[in-house]
TORSEMI-490575 format. One record per atom (N, C-alpha, C, CB): x, y, z; residue in one letter. Coordinates in steps of 0.2 Angstrom, whole numbers, plus 5000, padded with zeros to 4 digits. Glycine has a CB too. Layout:
! residues N
XYZA/...
***
This chain:
! residues 319
555052825337M/555252795342M/555952805345M/555252745340M/556452835340T/557052865341T/557152925344T/557352865335T/556452955341E/556453035345E/556353025353E/555753095342E/555952975354T/555452955359T/556452925365T/554652865355T/556552875363A/557352865366A/557752915366A/557852805363A/557852975363S/558253025363S/557953065370S/558253065355S/557253095368L/556953115374L/557153095380L/556453115374L/557053015380V/557152985388V/557952995391V/557052915388V/558252995384T/559052985385T/559153065390T/559652965376T/558953095386D/559053175389D/558653195394D/558853225384D/558153155395N/557953145404N/558253145408N/557553105407N/558553085406D/558953055411D/559453075414D/559253005409D/560053105407S/560653145407S/560353195412S/560853165400S/559953235411R/559653305414R/559653295422R/558953315410R/559353215424H/558953195430H/559653185432H/558353145431H/560153145430S/560853145433S/561253195434S/561253105431S/561253245429D/561653295432D/561253325439D/561853345426D/560553355438E/560253375443E/560453345450E/559553365441E/560453265451T/560653205456T/561353245458T/560653115452T/561753245454F/562453245454F/562653335457F/562753235443F/562353375455A/562253435459A/562053425466A/561853475457A/561453395466S/561353415474S/561753355475S/560553425479S/561953305474T/562453285482T/563053325480T/562653195483T/563353355476A/563953385477A/563853445481A/564353385471A/563353475483A/562953525487A/562853495493A/562353555485A/562553435492D/562453405500D/563153385503D/561953335500D/563553385499R/564353355502R/564653415503R/564753305497R/564653465499F/564853555502F/564553555510F/564453625496F/563953555510Q/563553555515Q/563753525521Q/563153535514Q/563853475519D/564153445526D/564753435527D/563853385527D/565453445522A/565853475524A/565853535527A/566153465520A/565453585525S/565453655529S/565253645537S/565053715524S/564653615537R/564253575544R/564953555547R/563653505542R/565053485544S/565853465549S/566253485550S/566253435546S/566653555547R/567153615549R/566853655552R/567453645544R/566353665553Q/566053725560Q/566053685565Q/565353755559Q/565753615564G/565753575568G/566453575573G/565453515565G/567053545569G/567753535573G/567753605576G/568353525568G/567853665572S/567953715575S/567553725582S/567753765569S/567053715582R/566453725588R/566853685595R/565653675585R/566953635592R/567253585596R/567853595600R/567453555592R/568353605595G/568953645597G/568853705601G/569453655591G/568453765598L/568353805604L/568053785612L/568053845602L/567653755610G/567353705617G/567853675620G/566753645616G/568453645618R/569053625623R/569453685625R/569553565619R/569353735620I/569953795623I/569453825632I/570053895615I/568753815628R/568153835634R/568253815640R/567553805632R/568453755639R/568253705645R/569053705649R/568153615642R/569353725646A/570253725648A/570253805652A/570953725638A/569753845650W/570053905651W/569653905658W/569953975645W/568953885658L/568653875664L/568853825669L/567953845663L/569253775668F/569553735673F/569953775677F/570053675671F/570653805672V/570953845674V/570553905680V/571253865668V/570253945677A/569953995682A/569553965689A/569354045678A/569253915687R/568853885694R/569553865697R/568153825693R/569953815695R/570553805701R/571153835698R/570653715702R/571353885700P/571853925699P/572553885704P/571654005702P/572453855709S/572853815711S/573253755708S/572753805714S/572553735705A/572753655700A/573153685696A/571953615694A/572953735692A/573453765687A/574153775689A/573353815685A/574253815695L/574853805698L/575353755698L/574753815704L/574953705701A/575153615703A/575353595695A/574353555706A/574953605692A/575053575683A/575853615681A/574453625677A/576053655681L/576353695680L/577053675683L/576153755682L/577153655690W/577353645694W/577753585692W/577053665698W/577253535690I/577353465687I/577853465679I/576553435686I/577653515678V/577853525670V/578653535670V/577553585666V/578553595675L/579253605676L/579853565678L/579353635680L/579553505682V/579853435686V/579953385679V/579153405692V/579453405675L/579553325670L/580153345665L/578753295666L/580253445663I/580453465658I/581353455663I/580053555654I/581353465668S/581953455673S/582353375672S/581653475681S/581753335670A/581953255670A/582253245664A/581453195672A/581953275659V/582053245651V/582853295650V/581253275644V/582753365652A/583253405649A/583553445655A/582853465643A/583953435659P/584153445664P/584653525664P/584453385665P/584953515658T/585453565655T/585053635652T/585953525648T/584153635651L/583953705652L/583853735659L/583453715648L/583953705663F/584153735669F/584553755673F/584053715671F/585053725672S/585753735672S/586353675671S/585653745679S/586853725668G/587353705663G/588053665667G/587653775659G/587953665674Q/588653645677Q/588353555676Q/588853685687Q/589053525681D/589053465681D/588853445687D/589653435680D/588253405690P/588153385697P/588653355699P/587553355697P/589153305697L/589653285702L/590253315702L/589853235703L/590453345698D/591053405699D/590953455703D/591253445694D/591453475710G/591053525712G/591953595713G/590453505720G/591953635716V/592453675717V/592553665726V/592353755714V/593053665729P/593253655735P/593353705737P/593753615736P/593453775735A/593453835738A/592853875740A/593753855734A/592153835735D/591553855736D/591153815741D/591353855729D/591453785745K/591153725748K/590853755754K/591653655750K/590053735755M/589553765763M/589553815761M/589853755771M/589253865754Q/589053935754Q/588353925752Q/589353975750Q/587953965756G/587253975757G/587053995750G/587054025763G/586354005750P/585954015744P/586054085741P/585153995746P/586354105737S/586554155734S/586454165727S/587254165734S/586254225723P/586254205714P/586754175711P/586254275710P/587454165713A/587754125710A/587654045710A/588154155710A/587354025718H/587053965717H/586353975722H/587453905720H/585953945718W/585253965721W/585153925726W/584653955716W/585353865727F/585253815734F/585853815737F/585053735733F/586153855736G/587053845740G/587353785737G/587053815748G/587953775741T/588353725737T/588353675745T/589153755734T/588753605743D/588753535749D/589453565750D/588653445745D/589653505755Q/590153485759Q/590953475754Q/589853425763Q/590853485746I/591353475742I/591353535736I/591253415740I/590853595737G/590653635733G/590453625727G/590953675733G/589953575728R/589353555721R/588753595722R/589153445721R/588553645717D/588053675715D/587353615718D/588153675707D/587153655724L/586453605726L/585853595720L/586053625733L/586053655719F/585353665713F/585353615708F/585453725710F/585953635704T/586053575700T/586053505700T/586553585697T/586253475706R/586053425709R/585453405710R/586353415714R/584953445713V/584353425712V/584053425706V/583953455715V/584053475701V/583853445692V/584053405692V/583953475685V/584553375691H/584753315688H/584653235692H/585353335687H/584453255698G/584153205703G/583453205701G/584253225711G/582953245700S/582253235696S/582253165692S/582153315691S/582753165686A/582753115682A/582753055685A/583253135678A/583153045690L/583052955695L/582452965699L/583752935702L/582353005702T/581753005707T/581152985702T/581553095712T/580853035697L/580453045694L/580452985690L/580353085691L/580852935687Q/580952875683Q/580752825688Q/581852875680Q/581052815694A/580652775700A/580052785700A/580752775707A/579752835700A/579052835702A/578552835696A/578952885708A/578852855689V/578452815684V/578552735685V/578652845676V/578852715685I/578852635686I/578552605690I/579352615688I/578752645696A/578052605703A/577452635701A/578252635712A/577052685699V/576452685695V/576352635689V/576452755692V/576752645685A/576552585681A/576352505682A/577052585677A/576952495688I/576852405689I/576152425693I/577652355696I/575952465698G/575452475703G/574752475698G/575452555708G/574752515693L/574352525688L/573952465684L/574652565683L/574352455680I/574452375676I/574252325680I/575052365673I/574652285686V/574452235690V/573952245693V/574752215693V/573652295695G/573152295701G/572452305695G/573352375707G/572352355690S/572052355684S/571752285682S/572452385680S/572252245681L/572152175679L/571852135683L/572652145676L/572252125689L/571752095695L/571152115697L/572052085701L/570952175698G/570252215699G/569852175693G/570252305699G/570252195687L/569652185681L/569252105682L/570052185673L/569952065682L/569751995683L/569351965688L/570251975685L/569452015696A/569051975700A/568352015700A/569351955709A/568252095697G/567552095697G/567352095690G/567352145699G/567452065685F/567152035681F/567051965679F/567452065678F/567351925683V/567151855684V/566851835691V/567951815683V/567151875696G/566651855702G/566851775705G/565851855700G/566451745708T/566451675712T/566951675716T/566451615708T/567451605715W/567951615720W/568651655717W/568051535724W/568751665711V/569251695709V/569151785711V/569151685701V/568551805712D/568751855715D/568751865725D/568151905711D/568651805726D/568751795733D/569451815734D/568551715736D/569751755731V/570451745732V/570851815731V/570651695727V/570651835726I/571051915725I/570951955729I/570851945719I/570251975733M/570152015737M/570452005744M/569552015737M/570351935746R/570851915752R/571651925753R/570651825753R/571951915746I/572551935746I/572651995746I/572851915743I/572152035743A/572252125742A/572152135751A/571552175736A/571752105755D/571652135761D/572252125765D/570952095764D/572552065765V/573152055768V/573752105766V/573151995767V/573752125760L/574252175757L/574052245762L/574052185747L/573452265761L/573152305762L/573252325772L/572552285759L/573252285774A/573352255781A/574252275784A/573252165780A/574552275780I/575152305780I/575452365778I/575452265779I/575852405781P/575952465779P/576352465774P/576052505783P/576152495768S/576652515763S/577452535762S/576452545760S/577552565767L/578352565768L/578452515771L/578652625772L/578352475775L/578652415779L/578552365772L/578152395787L/577952355770L/578152305764L/578552315757L/577552295762L/578652385756S/579152395753S/579852355755S/579252465754S/579952385761L/580552375764L/580652295763L/580552405770L/580252245765A/580152175765A/580452145757A/579452165767A/580052185753L/580152175745L/580952185742L/579652235740L/581152245743I/581852255743I/582452245747I/581852305742I/582252195750T/582552145755T/582552095750T/582152135762T/582252065747A/582251995743A/582252025735A/581451945745A/582352075734L/582652095728L/583252125726L/582252115725L/583352165732G/584152205733G/584052285732G/584752175727G/584652295733F/584652375733F/584552415725F/585352395737F/584552475726G/584452505719G/583852545718G/584452445715G/583852605711T/583352625710T/582852585707T/583352675708T/582952545704V/582352525699V/582152445705V/582852485688V/582452425708N/582252375715N/581652405719N/583052365721N/581952475720V/581552515723V/580852535722V/581752545723V/580852555715A/580252565711A/579852515709A/580352605706A/580052445709I/579752385708I/579352385717I/580452315705I/579752375721A/579452375727A/578752415729A/579952395732A/578852485729V/578452545729V/577852515723V/578852625726V/577852495719G/577452465713G/576952415718G/577952425707G/577352375719L/576952315722L/576552315726L/577252275724L/576852365732S/576452395738S/575752415735S/576852455741S/575752465730S/575152495728S/574652455724S/575352545726S/574752365724V/574352345719V/573652335722V/574552285716V/573752335727A/573052305731A/572552365731A/573252275741A/572652415732A/572452455729A/571952495725A/572752455728A/572352465720V/572352495714V/571752415710V/573352515711V/571752365712S/571352325712S/570552325716S/571852285713S/570752355722R/569952365724R/569552415721R/570052385732R/569952465720I/569552525715I/569352495709I/569952605714I/569652465706M/569552435698M/569052395700M/570252395694M/569052345704R/568652295704R/567752325706R/568952235710R/567752385711S/567152405712S/566852455706S/567252445717S/567252465702E/566852515696E/566852455691E/567452605693E/567152395690V/566852355686V/566352315687V/567352315683V/566152305695I/565652275697I/564952325696I/565852265704I/565052395697R/564552455694R/564352425685R/565152535693R/564952435681V/564752435673V/564552365673V/565452465667V/564852315675R/564552245673R/563852245671R/564652195678R/563452275677N/562752265676N/562452315671N/562452265683N/562652365670A/562352395664A/562152355657A/562952455662A/561452425655V/561152395651V/561752375644V/560452435650V/562052425643F/562652415635F/562852355635F/563352475633F/562952345642V/563352255644V/563052195642V/563552245651V/562652215645E/562052145642E/561752155634E/561252145649E/561852215633A/561752205626A/562252205621A/561252255623A/562852185622A/563452185620A/563452095620A/563952245625A/563352075625F/563352005627F/562751965621F/563152005635F/561951995622A/561551985620A/561651985611A/561152035623A/562152035609S/562352025602S/562751995601S/562552065600S/563051935603G/563551885602G/564151885601G/563451855596G/564351945604N/565151965607N/565351915613N/565052035610N/565851915610R/566351865614R/566451895623R/567351865608R/566651845627W/566651895633W/567451945635W/566451845641W/568051905631S/568651955631S/568352015626S/569351915627S/568152025622R/567852085617R/567352125621R/567552065610R/566952105626V/566452135630V/566852175637V/565852065633V/567352115638L/567752155644L/568252205641L/568252105649L/568552215636F/569052275636F/568652315631F/569852265634F/568252305625R/567952355623R/567452405626R/567752335620R/567052355630H/566552405635H/566552415642H/565752395634H/566952365646V/566952365653V/567552395655V/567052295654V/568152395652L/568652405654L/568652495653L/569252365650L/568552515646P/568552585646P/568052635650P/568352605639P/567452595652N/567152635658N/567152615665N/566352645657N/567652595664S/568052575671S/568552605675S/568252515669S/569052645668I/569652655670I/569752715673I/570052645664I/569152765673G/569352835673G/569452845680G/568852875671G/569152835686P/569352835694P/570252795695P/568752775698P/570252755690V/570852725694V/571352765690V/570952645694V/571252795685L/571752835682L/571952905687L/571452865676L/571352945691V/571252975696V/571852945700V/570652975698V/571552875704L/572152865707L/572752865707L/572152845709L/572952855699A/573552835697A/573852915698A/573652805689A/573752965696A/573953015698A/573953035706A/573653055695A/573553025710L/573753025718L/574352965719L/573053005723L/574352915716E/575052865718E/575652905715E/575152765713E/575552945711F/576252975709F/576453015712F/576252995702F/576153045714G/576353085721G/576653035727G/575553125725G/576352985730T/576552945734T/577152895732T/575952915735T/577352885726A/577752855724A/578352885725A/577652845718A/578452965723I/578853005725I/578953005731I/578753065723I/578553015737L/578753005742L/579252965744L/578353005745L/578852895742A/579152825746A/579752815742A/578752765745A/579952835736V/580552825733V/581052865738V/580452855726V/580852935739S/581352955743S/581552965748S/581552975742S/581052925752A/580952885758A/581452835759A/580152855758A/581552785755L/581852725753L/582652755753L/581452695746L/582752795748S/583252815746S/583652845753S/583152865739S/583252895757F/583352935762F/583652865767F/582752975764F/583252825767L/583652745770L/584152725770L/583652705768L/584252745761G/584952705759G/584852645755G/585452675767G/583952625753Y/584052575750Y/584152605741Y/583252525753Y/584152665741G/584052675733G/584752705730G/583152725731G/584752755727A/585252755722A/585852775728A/585152805715A/586452785727Q/587052775732Q/587552845730Q/587552705730Q/587652895732P/588052935733P/588552915729P/588252945740P/589052965724P/588753035724P/588053035719P/589453105720P/587952985717A/587152995712A/586753045712A/586652955714A/586453115712P/586153145714P/585253125714P/586353175710P/585053115718E/584253075719E/584153135725E/584252985722E/583353135725W/583153185729W/583353155739W/582253205726W/582953105737G/582953075746G/583753055745G/582352985747G/584353035745S/584953045744S/585253115745S/585053025739S/584953165745L/585153215744L/584953255750L/585053245738L/584353225754V/584253245760V/584453215765V/583653245761V/584653155763S/585053125769S/585953135771S/584853035768S/585953135764T/586653175766T/586753245769T/587053165761T/586253295769G/586353355770G/586153335778G/585853395765G/585753285780R/585653295787R/586253295792R/585353245790R/586953275789N/587453265792N/587753355794N/588053205788N/587353395790F/587653465790F/587153515794F/587853495782F/586653495796I/585953525796I/586053575801I/585453475798I/586553565805A/586753635811A/586953675808A/587253635817A/587553665804T/587953715800T/587553745794T/588653695798T/587453705788A/586953715782A/586353685781A/587253695776A/585953715784W/585153695784W/584953685777W/584653765787W/585353725772W/585053705764W/585253655761W/584953745759W/585453625762L/585653535761L/585053505763L/586353505766L/584753515769T/584153465768T/583453495768T/584153405774T/583453585769A/582753595769A/582653605760A/582553675775A/583053625756L/582753645748L/582553595746L/583253675743L/583353535744P/582753475743P/582153445745P/582853425742P/582153455751G/581453425753G/580953465753G/581353405759G/580953525752A/580453575749A/580353545742A/580753665749A/580853545736V/580553525731V/580153455732V/581053525726V/580253425735I/580053335737I/579353355737I/580353295745I/579053405744A/578553425746A/577953465741A/578853455751A/578553495737L/577953545732L/577853495726L/578353625728L/578253445725T/578153405720T/577553345722T/578753385718T/577553325728V/577053285730V/576353325732V/577353225735V/576253375734L/575653405735L/575353435728L/575753475741L/575653465721S/575553465716S/575153405713S/575953485714S/575453355715A/575253295712A/574553305714A/575553215714A/574653295721N/573753275724N/573453325723N/573653265732N/573653405721R/573053435719R/572953425713R/572953515720R/573353415709L/573053395702L/572653305703L/573753395696L/572653275706S/572253205707S/571653225710S/572653155711S/571453285714R/570953295716R/570553335711R/571053325722R/570853375707A/570553425701A/570453375697A/571053485698A/570753315695L/570453265690L/569753245693L/570853205689L/569853225699D/569253175702D/568653235702D/569553135711D/568653305705S/568053335704S/567753335695S/568253415707S/568353345692E/568153365686E/567753315682E/568553395683E/568153235685G/567753185681G/567053185684G/568253105681G/566953185692R/566053175694R/565753235691R/565753175703R/566053295689R/565653335686R/565453325680R/565853385687R/565753295675S/565653255669S/565153205670S/566253235666S/565053175674R/564653115675R/563853155676R/564853065681R/
***
């Protein structure tokens, strides 16, 4: 009896050792496969990025320009170590040269330095405007598309009224109520884009709302808030993000236009729109004061639009 028990114990221990060995081997193989899968996914991402650049060299150049503009907004001293507010009267009204890439203004300030430092104010206002339009418009469109009924009717009729008003005129009306300043300009521009964002979000929510996985989520007993933010929102936000990239360029143009009209940053603060506005007084004798800041604005807006088109086409290709 004792020998039988010892044999059983030996068999059990041998079986457990074999099971442990096989389990360890399986874990090692799983880890190896996972590591190989991770490396393959990393190579796949690099390959997709390379194909994206190879298929769209203009989009890559646009992305490079946007990156340079963002760096100049965060760390302007990397591009120019001069003071944007101090000038040398003896160097006033000099044209573009190796010493002053964009020339100098009427009191001898380096225009390139002022453009570089002015990117922070312009981009800050544009980011605030896009964030306001994206958040408010997405919430309204999400609510209108998911709830429907009279809520959808009320929100969409308000959006139709806002879309019927030119965005610049609507921004001017809002600035009159809010007051002058860069932040108020950003808020006005952002509120004027809420209607377009809400309509795009609503159409995507209506498309996703009737999908099978949403019905399955409801059938599983999930609450409507969980279904809305866990299933509907992530599958509807793609086109809205592409629109946000497009609205970024539009916001830069709108903020610069309002600053050109005198509603934004006031001199001597360097801001792209105010630089163009100040330079127009000397356009007959110093063309660079208006042309070069205007060219920077145009390149930034065109680059943002090119990136948004590339993102849109890539999103459609992945679908």
